[in-house]
N, C-alpha and C positions, 0 to 999 in steps of 0.2 A: 414557528412557521408563519409564513405570511397569510393574511386573510384570503379566503377563497381557495385554499388548498384542500384537497380531498383526503380521504382516509389512506389511499395508496401512498400519496406523497408523505403523509405523516409517518407511516411505517418505514418508508424509504429513508426519511430523515433520521429516525431513531436508529435504524440499522447502520447507516453510515457513521453516525455519531459514536455508537457503541464500538464499531470496528476501529475507528480512529483512536478512541481511548485505549483500546486493547493494544494498539501499536505504540502506546506511550505518549500520545499527544495530550496536552492539557485540555481541560474541559472547554475553555474558551476557543482554543484552536480547533478542537473536534467539532464544536458547534458551527464554527465558521466554514470548515470544509464541507460539512453536511448541508448547510444552507446554500452555499455556492453551487454544489453539485445538484441539489434538488431544483434550485431556481433555473439552472441551465437546462435540466431535463424538462421542466415545465415550459420553458421558452421553445425548446425544440418540438414539443408536442402541441404547441399553440394554445397553452393553458394560461398564458400571461398576456397582459395588454401590450407590453413592449418587449423587444428582444434585441440584444446586440448582434452585430454582424457575426462576431466570432462564435456566439452561441448557436447560430444557425448554420454556419459554414464549416466550423471546426468539427472534428470527429466527436462522437458522443463520449461522455465520461465512462460509460460502461464498456464501450469498445476499447478505449484507451487503457482502462484498468485491466481488461482481459489480455491485452497485448503485453502489458508489463508482467503479469503473472505467468505468462506462457513464453516469455522471451528466453527461457533457458535457465538452468541451474547455475549457481555460482560455484559449483563443485561441493566437496564435503566441507562441513563447518570446521571451525578451529578445534572445537571439542572432539569431533570425530577424528581429526588428524592427530590430536594430542593422544587420544586413546590408542590409536594405531601405533604411534611413536612409543608409548609406554609398553605395548605388547612386544615391540621390536627392540626395546631397551635402548632407545636413542638417548645419548648423553646430552644434557643441557636443554632438554625439551621444555622444562617449566618456564624458561625465560624466552622462548621463541614465540614469534607471532605466527599468524596463519601462513604467510608466504614462506617464512623460514622453515616451518614444519613441513610444508609441501615439498620444498627443495630437499630437505633431509630425507624425506621418504621417497623421493624420486617421482613425485606426481606432476 
């Protein structure tokens, strides 16, 4: 974390880093994502000396993430489709991808 950051930003950084690592990102990439996100939030809150135009005019990281998480479901997962196909005894299901399973099941 940069000098001058407070405890809230430290917690935010760790939370974002842990979340990115759980999503399968490498440690370095997780740290980069966390640092960029926290730095943008610091700039938006006026906690940094300088701020880019995009940091101030773009939508906040938390709002963007919220829009992504609530943009709607991608439907059932491949595993859920596969289990339904197994219950219905669909032939050739083990070699099908998600789209093929959905088509075979009439989804």
